[in-house]
C-alpha positions in Angstrom: 1.2 19.5 -10.8 3.4 18.5 -13.7 5.0 22.0 -13.7 5.8 21.6 -10.0 7.3 18.2 -10.4 9.6 19.5 -13.2 10.7 22.4 -11.0 11.4 20.2 -8.1 13.3 17.4 -9.9 15.3 19.4 -12.4 17.9 22.1 -11.9 18.1 24.1 -15.1 17.4 27.4 -13.4 18.9 26.3 -10.1 22.5 26.6 -11.2 22.3 30.3 -11.7 21.3 30.8 -8.1 23.3 28.3 -6.1 27.1 27.7 -5.7 26.5 24.5 -3.7 25.1 22.3 -6.5 25.3 18.6 -5.5 27.8 16.7 -7.6 26.1 13.4 -8.4 27.1 10.6 -10.7 24.5 8.6 -12.7 24.3 5.8 -10.1 23.4 8.2 -7.3 20.9 10.0 -9.6 19.2 6.6 -10.5 18.8 5.6 -6.8 18.4 8.8 -4.8 15.8 11.3 -6.1 17.0 14.9 -5.9 14.3 17.5 -5.0 15.3 21.1 -5.2 13.5 23.4 -2.7 13.4 27.0 -3.8 11.4 28.5 -1.0 10.7 27.7 2.7 6.9 27.8 1.9 7.4 24.5 0.0 7.2 22.8 3.4 3.5 23.6 3.4 2.6 23.0 -0.2 0.4 19.9 -0.8 2.1 18.9 -4.1 5.6 19.1 -2.5 4.5 17.0 0.5 3.0 14.4 -1.8 6.2 14.1 -3.8 8.3 13.7 -0.7 5.9 11.2 0.8 5.8 9.1 -2.4 9.6 9.2 -2.8 10.1 7.9 0.7 7.5 5.1 0.1 8.8 4.1 -3.3 12.6 4.5 -2.9 13.1 4.7 0.8 15.7 7.5 0.3 15.7 11.0 -1.2 17.8 14.2 -1.1 16.4 17.7 -0.7 18.6 20.7 -1.6 17.6 24.0 -0.1 17.9 27.2 -2.1 17.9 29.3 1.1 19.7 29.5 4.4 18.1 27.6 7.2 20.6 27.0 10.0 17.8 26.6 12.6 16.1 23.8 10.5 12.7 25.6 10.5 12.0 24.1 7.0 12.5 20.6 8.2 10.5 21.0 11.3 7.6 22.5 9.3 7.9 19.7 6.7 7.7 16.9 9.3 4.7 18.5 11.0 2.9 18.7 7.7 3.8 15.1 6.8 2.2 14.2 10.1 -0.9 16.2 9.4 -1.5 15.3 5.7 0.2 11.9 5.2 -0.1 10.2 8.6 3.6 10.2 9.5 4.3 9.9 13.2 5.8 13.0 14.7 9.5 13.1 15.5 10.7 11.3 18.6 12.9 12.7 21.3 16.5 11.6 21.3 16.8 11.1 25.0 15.4 12.3 28.3 17.4 15.5 27.8 17.1 16.1 24.1 14.2 17.0 21.9 13.5 16.4 18.2 16.9 17.6 16.8 20.4 16.3 17.6 23.5 18.0 16.4 25.9 15.5 14.8 29.4 17.1 15.2 32.6 16.4 17.1 32.2 17.8 20.6 35.3 17.0 22.6 34.4 19.4 25.5 30.6 19.0 26.0 28.2 16.2 25.3 24.5 16.6 24.5 23.0 14.0 26.9 23.7 12.4 30.3 27.3 13.5 30.2 28.1 10.7 27.7 29.6 11.1 24.2 27.5 9.6 21.5 29.2 7.7 18.7 28.1 10.4 16.2 29.9 13.1 18.4 33.3 11.6 17.6 35.4 11.8 14.5 35.7 8.0 14.3 34.2 6.0 11.5 30.7 4.5 12.3 30.1 1.1 10.9 26.9 -0.2 9.3 23.8 0.4 11.5 20.3 1.6 11.7 19.2 4.3 14.1 17.5 3.6 17.4 17.7 -0.2 17.0 17.8 -0.3 20.9 14.1 0.8 21.1 11.1 -1.4 21.0 9.5 1.0 18.5 12.4 2.4 16.3 11.6 5.4 14.1 10.7 4.5 10.6 12.5 7.5 9.1 15.4 9.8 9.8 16.8 12.9 8.1 20.2 14.6 8.2 20.6 18.3 7.3 24.0 19.4 6.2 25.0 22.6 7.9 28.7 22.3 7.4 30.1 19.5 5.2 33.5 18.1 5.8 35.9 20.4 4.1 38.7 17.8 3.9 36.8 15.0 2.2 35.9 12.9 5.3 32.5 12.0 6.7 31.2 10.2 3.6 27.8 8.7 4.2 27.4 5.2 2.8 24.0 3.6 2.3 22.9 0.1 1.5 19.5 -1.3 0.7 18.4 -4.1 3.0 16.7 -6.1 0.3 20.0 -6.4 -1.7 21.8 -7.5 1.5 19.3 -10.2 2.3 19.8 -11.8 -1.1 23.3 -12.8 0.0 22.2 -14.4 3.3 21.2 -18.1 3.7 17.6 -19.0 4.7 18.9 -20.3 8.0 20.7 -17.1 8.8 17.6 -15.1 8.0 15.6 -17.4 10.3 18.1 -16.9 13.1 18.2 -13.1 12.7 14.4 -13.2 12.9 14.4 -14.9 16.3 14.0 -12.9 19.5 17.3 -14.1 20.8 19.3 -10.9 20.8 20.0 -8.5 23.6 20.5 -4.9 22.5 22.0 -2.4 24.9 20.6 1.1 25.2 23.6 3.5 24.9 23.7 5.6 28.1 23.4 8.9 26.2 20.0 7.7 24.7 18.4 6.3 27.8 14.8 7.7 28.2 13.5 5.7 31.1 15.5 5.1 34.3 16.6 1.5 34.5 16.0 0.5 30.9 19.5 -0.6 29.9 18.6 -3.1 27.2 15.9 -4.7 25.2 15.5 -8.3 23.8 14.2 -8.8 20.3 14.8 -9.8 16.7 17.1 -8.1 14.2 15.1 -9.0 11.1 11.4 -9.1 10.1 10.7 -10.7 6.7 7.3 -11.0 5.1 6.3 -11.4 1.4 7.3 -8.3 -0.4 8.6 -6.5 2.7 11.8 -6.8 4.9 12.9 -4.7 7.9 16.2 -4.7 9.7 17.6 -3.2 12.8 21.3 -3.5 13.6 24.3 -2.0 15.4 27.1 -4.5 16.0 28.7 -2.9 19.1 25.6 -3.0 21.2 24.1 -6.3 20.0 24.6 -9.6 21.9 23.3 -13.0 20.6 21.8 -15.1 23.4 21.8 -18.5 21.7 24.3 -20.5 19.5 22.0 -20.2 16.5 21.6 -16.5 17.0 25.4 -16.2 17.2 25.9 -18.2 14.0 23.3 -16.2 12.1 24.8 -12.9 13.3 28.3 -14.0 12.3 27.2 -14.9 8.8 25.4 -11.6 8.5 28.6 -9.7 9.5 30.7 -11.7 7.1 28.4 -10.9 4.2 28.2 -7.2 5.3 32.0 -6.9 5.1 32.3 -8.8 1.8 33.0 -7.6 -1.7 29.5 -8.2 -3.0 28.1 -5.8 -0.5 30.7 -3.2 -1.4 29.5 -3.4 -5.0 25.9 -2.6 -3.8 27.0 0.3 -1.5 26.3 3.9 -2.5 28.8 6.5 -1.2 27.5 10.0 -0.7 30.6 12.3 -0.4 30.6 15.9 0.9 30.5 16.9 -2.8 27.2 15.1 -3.3 25.8 16.3 0.0 26.9 20.0 0.2 25.6 22.6 2.6 21.9 22.9 2.3 21.3 19.2 1.6 18.9 17.1 3.5 19.1 13.3 3.1 15.9 11.5 4.2 15.9 7.7 4.6 13.7 4.7 5.6 15.5 3.5 8.7 14.4 -0.1 8.3 14.9 -0.6 4.6 18.4 1.0 4.4 21.6 0.6 6.4 24.0 3.5 6.7 27.6 4.1 7.8 30.1 6.9 7.9 33.8 6.9 7.4 36.3 8.9 9.5 35.5 12.6 9.9 38.5 14.8 9.0 37.0 18.3 9.7 36.3 19.2 13.3 33.8 21.8 12.1 31.6 19.2 10.2 28.1 19.7 11.4 24.9 17.8 10.5 21.5 18.0 12.3 19.5 14.8 12.7 15.8 14.2 13.3 13.9 10.8 13.6 10.2 10.3 13.1 7.3 7.8 12.7 8.2 5.4 15.5 6.3 2.0 15.3 6.9 -1.4 16.9 9.5 -3.5 15.1 7.9 -6.6 13.6 4.4 -7.4 12.3 2.7 -4.5 14.1 5.0 -2.0 12.4 5.4 -3.8 9.1 4.6 -1.5 6.3 6.8 -1.2 3.2 4.3 0.4 0.8 
């Protein structure tokens, strides 16, 4: 076990075999574990699965770096199936009524992947702070992005922010307001799964001792009361402030080269993307382990 851990978390022999070594500064290394994956068979090895499961539970974020070509994402599909079988992760969810487990995140000006509508991720525009699937009653606990083609011109930087650090900057009254079920969240048309389901009503925040969960996407969220509006406004003011900027981790194309897979807890971390500069930038996304948002789905350990 110790030998496997060393081989997964270090890269002494890796550099001789790969030209796409992630460039990581000390801050990224301290926060985001890097697990090098030498062979596709690692997706079925018990020790490897345990390390990934533990990293997701403890850190809520990790980076895999594949030492082999996998443009069809077979490794990731096998990995998630085995996390379901051996560590009780829920299986991946479908993205919409027309799309299955995987969604290609790339600019597609001529064809869209679902319902003839263009998803925000299918543009080259920046994408402000959000969590995935916040418009669902049971959002996925985790998501992963596999880098098939990084932005060659330096755009498309993935920014991540830990929810706990953000909440320390919010007043108790704002936290209480965000925890109320006084928000209407619109389901984007490209992600509608059931005919007629255009929105849900619920809370944005669930806070319990030792555990906090957040769901948020500003452009589809509408407060329904004055208190909910004030709480949301304070939240957005904090989110755009300098103190949050200091807590933000920016993962550039150099730190997420081709062959990288970033895996995140979708309720304990916010993420954002700046403007994409390369029309050939191509990531593949998968989301899994959907549970109700709130007490029934509250699990941070």
